[in-house]
N, C-alpha and C positions, 0 to 999 in steps of 0.2 A: 332619226332613221325611220322610214316608213315600214309598216307591218305588211307582211305577206300572209293573206288568208286564202287558201286554196278552196275553190268551189268547183263542182262539176255540173256542167249543163250540156244538153244535147248540142252537138256541133252544128247541125242543120238549123236548130231553133235559134242559135246565136247568129248564124248567117242571115236567117230570115229577119231577125230583129235589126241587125245593122242595115241591111238593104231596105227594109220597110221604113225605117226612119229617114234614110236618105231620099227615098222615093217621095215620101210625104213633103219633105222640104222642097224638093225640085218641083213637085206638083203645085205647091203653094206659090212658088216663084213663077213658073210658066203660065199658070192659069190665073195668077193674081188673086188667089183665094186665101184670105187671112185665116179663115177657120182651120185650114189644114195646118197652119203654123201653130195655132192654139192647140190642136190635137197633138202635134209633135211635142209641144211644151208639156202637156199633161202626161204623155207617154214617158218622156224623159224624167219628169219630176216623180212620177210613181215608180219608175225604175230605180231612181235614187232612194226613195223612201222604203220600197219593198225589197231592195237588193236584187242582184242579177238573176237569181234562181226563180224569183217570183215576179219578174218584170212582165208587164202586160203582153208584149209580143212573144216572149218565151212561153208564158202560160197559154196564150192563144195557139201557138204552133203545137205545143205538146198535146193539147186537147183536140186538135183538128188533124193537121197533116202528120203530126208525130204518131198518131194512132195507126196510120197507114204505112208510113215510111219510117223505119227504125234507122237511127244513126249512132255513130260513135259518140262518146262523151268527150268534152273538151274541158281541160282544167284551166280556170281563170283565176286571176287575183281579184277577189271580191272587193277589196279596198280600192284598187285601181279602177275597177269598173264603176264603183259608186262615185269616185271623183270625176270620172269621165261623164257619167250621167248628170252629175251636179253642174259641171261646166256647160254641157249641152243645154240643160234646162235654163241656166242663167243666160246664155247667149240667145236662146230662142225667146226668152222673156224680154230681153233688151230689144230684140227685133219687133216684138209685139207692141211694146211701149212706143217705139218710133212709129210703127204703122198706124196705131190708133190715136196717139196723142201728140206727137212732136212734129215729124216731117215724113210723109209717106214715101217720098222719093229716096230719102236717106234710108228709110226702113227697108225698101226693096233692095237697095245696094247691100245692106247688112244681111238680108236674107240670102242674096247671091253668095256672099262670103261664107255664110253658114252652110249653104248647099255644097260648096266646094269642100269645106271641112268635113261635113258628114259623108261626102263621097270618099274622101281619103280614109275616113274611119271605116266605111263600109268595105273597102278592099283590104282591110286588116292592118292598117297603119295608124291606129288611133293616136292623134297627137296628145290628147289629155291623159290617156293611160301611160304614154311614154314619159310625159312630164312627171307624173306621179311616181313612176318607177325610177326615173332618173334622179329625182330629189332625194331618194332614199338609198342611192347607190354611190359609194365613194369613188368608183372608177368611171362613172358616167358624168358627163357635163363638167369635166375637169376645168376646161377653159372658162366656162360660164361661172363656175364656183370661185375661180381666182378673181374674176372681175367683181363679183358681188362682195367678196371679202375685202 
Protein backbone atom coordinates (compact mmCIF):
# COMPACT_ATOMS: atom_id res chain seq x y z
CA UNK A 1 0.00 0.00 0.00
CA UNK A 2 1.39 3.38 -0.96
CA UNK A 3 1.54 6.11 1.63
CA UNK A 4 -0.35 9.38 1.41
CA UNK A 5 1.57 12.36 2.69
CA UNK A 6 -0.35 15.59 2.34
CA UNK A 7 1.50 18.80 1.52
CA UNK A 8 0.17 22.23 0.77
CA UNK A 9 1.43 24.38 -2.10
CA UNK A 10 0.13 27.48 -3.80
CA UNK A 11 -2.39 26.44 -6.44
CA UNK A 12 -1.06 29.00 -8.94
CA UNK A 13 2.55 27.97 -8.29
CA UNK A 14 1.62 24.36 -8.99
CA UNK A 15 -0.11 25.36 -12.23
CA UNK A 16 2.93 27.46 -13.20
CA UNK A 17 5.18 24.48 -12.56
CA UNK A 18 3.08 22.06 -14.63
CA UNK A 19 2.72 24.47 -17.55
CA UNK A 20 6.34 25.62 -17.35
CA UNK A 21 7.70 22.11 -17.73
CA UNK A 22 5.33 21.36 -20.61
CA UNK A 23 6.32 24.58 -22.38
CA UNK A 24 10.02 23.73 -22.00
CA UNK A 25 9.54 20.29 -23.55
CA UNK A 26 7.46 21.70 -26.43
CA UNK A 27 10.01 24.49 -27.00
CA UNK A 28 12.76 21.89 -27.11
CA UNK A 29 10.84 19.90 -29.70
CA UNK A 30 9.65 22.80 -31.87
CA UNK A 31 12.96 24.67 -31.94
CA UNK A 32 15.12 21.50 -31.78
CA UNK A 33 17.03 22.85 -28.77
CA UNK A 34 18.45 19.99 -26.72
CA UNK A 35 19.45 22.32 -23.89
CA UNK A 36 15.77 23.02 -23.10
CA UNK A 37 15.34 19.31 -22.54
CA UNK A 38 18.42 19.23 -20.30
CA UNK A 39 16.89 22.10 -18.31
CA UNK A 40 13.63 20.14 -18.08
CA UNK A 41 15.54 17.13 -16.77
CA UNK A 42 17.29 19.25 -14.14
CA UNK A 43 14.03 20.86 -13.00
CA UNK A 44 12.30 17.49 -12.69
CA UNK A 45 15.28 15.85 -10.98
CA UNK A 46 15.58 18.69 -8.45
CA UNK A 47 11.81 18.59 -7.94
CA UNK A 48 12.17 14.91 -7.06
CA UNK A 49 15.14 15.47 -4.76
CA UNK A 50 13.78 18.57 -3.01
CA UNK A 51 10.12 17.46 -2.95
CA UNK A 52 7.20 19.42 -4.35
CA UNK A 53 7.18 22.27 -1.82
CA UNK A 54 10.75 23.22 -2.72
CA UNK A 55 10.61 22.36 -6.42
CA UNK A 56 12.47 24.94 -8.55
CA UNK A 57 9.41 26.31 -10.38
CA UNK A 58 7.36 26.42 -7.15
CA UNK A 59 10.09 28.41 -5.38
CA UNK A 60 10.55 30.68 -8.42
CA UNK A 61 6.82 31.41 -8.57
CA UNK A 62 6.51 32.02 -4.83
CA UNK A 63 9.36 34.55 -4.83
CA UNK A 64 8.24 36.38 -7.98
CA UNK A 65 4.62 36.25 -9.11
CA UNK A 66 3.44 34.83 -5.78
CA UNK A 67 4.52 38.04 -4.04
CA UNK A 68 2.10 39.99 -6.24
CA UNK A 69 -0.75 37.53 -6.74
CA UNK A 70 -1.97 35.51 -3.79
CA UNK A 71 -3.63 32.18 -4.44
CA UNK A 72 -5.34 29.45 -2.52
CA UNK A 73 -3.40 26.47 -1.28
CA UNK A 74 -3.73 23.08 -2.92
CA UNK A 75 -3.29 19.82 -1.02
CA UNK A 76 -1.14 17.28 -2.89
CA UNK A 77 0.14 13.80 -2.19
CA UNK A 78 3.86 14.43 -1.77
CA UNK A 79 4.78 10.81 -2.49
CA UNK A 80 2.74 10.74 -5.71
CA UNK A 81 4.35 14.00 -6.84
CA UNK A 82 7.83 12.67 -6.09
CA UNK A 83 7.05 9.55 -8.12
CA UNK A 84 5.74 11.71 -10.99
CA UNK A 85 8.87 13.89 -10.90
CA UNK A 86 11.07 10.80 -10.84
CA UNK A 87 9.27 9.32 -13.86
CA UNK A 88 9.48 12.64 -15.73
CA UNK A 89 13.18 12.98 -15.02
CA UNK A 90 13.85 9.40 -16.13
CA UNK A 91 11.89 9.88 -19.36
CA UNK A 92 13.62 13.17 -20.12
CA UNK A 93 17.01 11.58 -19.36
CA UNK A 94 16.25 8.76 -21.81
CA UNK A 95 15.39 11.38 -24.44
CA UNK A 96 18.68 13.18 -23.75
CA UNK A 97 20.67 9.94 -24.09
CA UNK A 98 19.05 9.25 -27.46
CA UNK A 99 19.53 12.84 -28.68
CA UNK A 100 23.19 13.04 -27.75
CA UNK A 101 24.49 9.50 -28.06
CA UNK A 102 22.25 6.99 -29.83
CA UNK A 103 19.92 8.25 -32.59
CA UNK A 104 18.81 11.85 -32.88
CA UNK A 105 15.69 11.05 -34.94
CA UNK A 106 14.48 8.51 -32.39
CA UNK A 107 15.37 11.04 -29.69
CA UNK A 108 13.08 13.69 -31.18
CA UNK A 109 10.27 11.15 -31.51
CA UNK A 110 10.70 10.35 -27.82
CA UNK A 111 10.69 14.08 -27.01
CA UNK A 112 7.39 14.40 -28.92
CA UNK A 113 5.93 11.59 -26.83
CA UNK A 114 7.23 13.26 -23.66
CA UNK A 115 5.69 16.57 -24.78
CA UNK A 116 2.30 14.90 -25.11
CA UNK A 117 2.65 13.30 -21.66
CA UNK A 118 3.71 16.60 -20.10
CA UNK A 119 0.76 18.36 -21.75
CA UNK A 120 -1.61 15.78 -20.28
CA UNK A 121 0.05 16.36 -16.91
CA UNK A 122 -0.16 20.13 -17.31
CA UNK A 123 -3.93 20.06 -17.67
CA UNK A 124 -4.20 18.15 -14.41
CA UNK A 125 -4.37 14.49 -15.42
CA UNK A 126 -0.85 13.39 -14.48
CA UNK A 127 -0.46 9.75 -15.57
CA UNK A 128 2.47 9.01 -13.24
CA UNK A 129 0.63 10.39 -10.21
CA UNK A 130 -2.45 8.35 -11.13
CA UNK A 131 -0.35 5.19 -11.49
CA UNK A 132 1.22 5.78 -8.07
CA UNK A 133 -2.15 6.31 -6.42
CA UNK A 134 -3.70 3.41 -8.30
CA UNK A 135 -1.07 0.93 -7.16
CA UNK A 136 -1.87 1.71 -3.53
CA UNK A 137 -5.64 1.58 -3.89
CA UNK A 138 -7.47 -1.75 -3.71
CA UNK A 139 -10.45 -0.49 -5.73
CA UNK A 140 -8.40 1.01 -8.56
CA UNK A 141 -6.96 -0.93 -11.47
CA UNK A 142 -8.93 -4.07 -10.49
CA UNK A 143 -8.71 -5.44 -14.02
CA UNK A 144 -4.98 -4.79 -14.29
CA UNK A 145 -4.29 -6.29 -10.87
CA UNK A 146 -6.15 -9.48 -11.87
CA UNK A 147 -3.98 -9.82 -14.97
CA UNK A 148 -0.76 -9.27 -13.01
CA UNK A 149 -1.68 -11.90 -10.39
